[in-house]
Structure formats: structure tokens, C-alpha cells
N, C-alpha and C positions, 0 to 999 in steps of 0.2 A: 179763440180756442186755447186749450191748455197746451203746456209745453212738457215734453218728455224730459225728465230729469234723470240723468244717468247716476247709477249708484256709485258712490265713491269707493275706490279701491283702497283697501288697507295697505299701508306701506309694507313692503317685504322686510322681514326681519333681517337685521344686519348679521352677516356671518360672524360667529364668534372668532375671536383671535385664535389662530392656530398656535399650538404649543411649540415653542422654539427649543428643541432639545439641547441646543448649544448653550442655553442659559442655565442648564442644570449644573449643580456642583459636579466636579469631575468624579468624585466617588460614587454619586448616584447614577451618573451617566454610564460609568463603567459597569455597575451592577445591571443596568438596563441592557447594555450591549452584550453582556455575558449570556443572555437568553436568545441571542440571534445565532442562527446556524453558522458554524465556522466558515463554510464556503462563502456565505454572504458577507461575513465580516471581512474576509480577506479580499473580496472582490469589490462590492459596491460601497460598503461602509467606509472603507479607508479613503475613498475618493470624495467623500462629502466635504471635508475641510481638513486643515492641518491638525486641528485638535483631535478629530476622530482618527486620523491616520496615526498620530502619536499614541493614542489609547490602544489601537489595534496592535501596535508593535510593543506594547507594554507587557512584560512577563506576568505582572500581577493579574491582568485580565485572564490570561490562559491558565494560571494557577487556580483561579476561581472556577473556570470551566472544568479543569481536570478533576478537582476535588468533588464537584457536583455530578458531572456526567460520567465519570470513570471511577465510581466509588469502590468497585471490587478491586481495581488496580491501584488505587491511591496509596494503600499501605506500602506497596513496593515502589511506586513512582516517587513518593516524597522522600525516600532515602537516597535517591541518586539523581536529583535534579541538576540541571546545568548551573554552573556558578553564576551568582548574581552579577559578576563583573564581565560576563560574556558580552562582547560588543556587537554580536550579530543580532539582526531582528529576531524577535522571539522564535526560537526553534521549537518551542512547545506548540506553536500554532499548527505546524505540519502534522504533528502527532494527533491533535484534536480533529484536524480536517480528514486525515486518512484513516485513523483508527486502526493501526497496523497489527495490534495484538489480536491473535485469533483469526486473522483474515489470511486468505491465500494471496501471497504477494506476487504470484505469477498469473498473468492473464493468458490463458492458453489460446492458441490459434486454432479455430475450428472452421475451416473453409477459407475461401479467398476473400480478400478485401478487408480483413480485420487487422488493425495495427496492434503491435505489442504495447503493453503499458510502458510508460516512461521509466527508464531504469533497467529494462530488460532488452538484451541484444540477442539476435538470432543469426546463426550462420548455417547455411544449408548446402555446403559443397557435396559433391558426389564423386567418389574416387575409388576405382578398382572394386566396385561392388559394395562399398561402404556408404551408408547414408549417415551424415553427421549433423547433429543439432546441438546448439549450445545456448544456454540461457544464463544470464548474469543478473542478479538482483542487488541493487544498491540499497543497503539497509537504511542508511542515513537519508537517502532520497525518499524513502517510504515513511519517514517520520520518527525513526529511532535514533535518539541522540547518543553521542559517545559515552557519556557517563552511565546511561542505562544499559548500553551494550556491554560495557565493561564491569557491570555490577555483580556478575555471577548469579543473577537471579532470573536469567532467561535461558530457555532452551529452544532449539530450532528443529522442527519436525519436517522432514522431507519425504515425499512419496512420488512415485512415478509408475504409470502403467501404460502398456501398449498392447495392441491386438494385431494379429496377422490374419487378414481377411483373405489372403490369396493362397493359404495352405501351402506355403513354400517352406523350404529348409532355411531357417534364419538363425543368426547369432546376435544376441543383444548384449550390449555392454553399457554400463552406467558408471560415471564418476561424479561424485559430489564433493566439492571443496568449499571450505570456509576460508576466505581470504582477508588479509589485512589491507590497509590503505594503499600499499605498494604492490598489491596482487600476490603477496607472499602467502604460501599455504600454511594455515594454522591447524586445520582439521581436515581429514579426508575419509570418505566412505566409498569403497569400490568393490561391490560384490562380484563374485565369479561370473564370467559370461554365461548366459543362459541359452542352451541349444534347444532346438525344437525340430519337429518333423514327424512326430508320431501321432499328434492329435489333429483332427480336422479343423479345429478352430482354437487358437491359443489366446488366452488373456493372462498376461503376466503383470504382477504388481510387486513393487519393491518399496520398502519404507525403512526409515532410520531416524532416530532421535539423537541429535547432538546435545549433550549436557556437559556440565563443568567446562563451559567455554573459556578459552584463553582470552586474555585481554587483547583488544585490537581487531576483533572480527568486524569487518565492514561490508563484505560482499558474500553472496552465496552463488556459487557456480555449479550448474548442472550440465553435464556433457553426455550426450547419448550417441552411441554408435550402434547401428544395425546393419548387419551384413546379410544380403540375400545370396545364398550359396548356390542357387540354381540359375538365376538370370539377373541381369541388372535392370531394375525397373526405373523408368524415367520419372515416375511420380512418387515423391516421398509420401504423398497422402495415403498410400495403401496402408501405412502404419499410423494408427491414431494414438499419438502420445498425449497423455494428460498428466501434467506435473503439478505439484503443490509445494510451496515453501511457507510454513506457518510458524510464526514466532509466538511462544507461549511463556508465561511465567512458570517458574519451577514449582512443582507440587511438593509442599513441605509435609 
């Protein structure tokens, strides 16, 4: 009888050699890395090897990203860059990661269980009918370097609003201060206290723009005082405060 002859299998193709990015010239590798999202660069990429870690810390990489991804801001940014002799790891990387210009630098607390953004501190003591809330924004922590802050080309827009849902007689006070590195006051905005009691539902908004900034501004402090003149509520949440601190380039 005949024999069954099995068909011969074609050998599987050998996988092509994977591209070893570390073999690329540093200039080409840097251009390639400049298209990686900043958060990934600062997280995963710098852990690949020492070469990648050094490139991620190189100011040249972040200058490429700044010029390409922040074109509208580049004419301002390039006039007040950190000095090339700055020994710190590239402080431009935080700017590229956080994109602080035009963003609200305060994460408002809406409900329980939410943590404030790093760089914002809250105090909620309650004393003699006064509800107190304080927020402090560290501008350098948010990615704004000293030379940019001192360039005279920025302005800081601050706004705050609150609502009285309990229809009580309330007194609202707000103090906004721009502070230096030692917490000294350089600028201050403190509108007159706002009384209420005539409207069934009050929504109050206050806003101010700090321009012609003095050199040395490093922090923004917002301090709220709300007094309930009828009774002392144990829940600060009856007042819904929503604050914003937005850094913008000056409109020429």
C-alpha cells in the first residue's frame, strides 16, 4: 500500500531585528523623543537607560518642545529663558508638562474625598461665626520659572464666587496677595466686605487682574472669610466657593 506523505511546512520567517533606539545618534534620538508626551518623558523614558535619562534632563530637548508645541507663547518665552548655567534639572520640563499659562492653577474642592492639587493648602477653622478658607498657589511648583515670573510680561487673573443657599445674613470678605519667596506681600487686592440678606438666593463674583508685577512674585494667596450673622453653621459646604488663579501673558 501507499504511504501518506505529510506536506512539508515552510520555515517560519525570522523576525526582523528590532530597532535599537540607543544606537541612534544623540541628535536624532533627541528629535524623536521630542514627540513623546512630556509626562511619559519624565516618567518612563528617563528610566530606560542613563543616556535617555541625560537627554530628558537636557534643556535643549525642552527648548525644542517649547518652540514647537507652544508657538503662541514662544516669542515671550524665548526672551526670558533660564540661564544655560542653571545647575538644576531642566526646569522647562515642568512648564511643558503642566502647561500653566491660561490654566486655572487651583483645583477647587467640590464634595468630600477630593484632594487639593499639590502646591495648594487649605485651612478651614471656624471661629466666632466666621468660616475661613485659605489657598496658596506655588507658581514655581506649577512650572513658571523665576526669569519668566520676573520678566514683566505676565499678569495674574484672580476670580472667586460663592453662593448662599441658606438665605441667611452673611458677610463675605476676600483678600488676595501676591507673595515673594519669603511670604512677603508684593501686591494685594481686598475688596470691601459684601453684605447680603435682601435676596432669596445670592451669587457673588469678584475678579481682579494683577498687572505690572513687581519682581519676586512666587506665590498667590487667596483668603476667604464668610460670617453667618444669624447662626453658626457646622458645615462649611453650605457656601460653594469656586476660585481661579490664571496666569496670562500681557496683551500688547
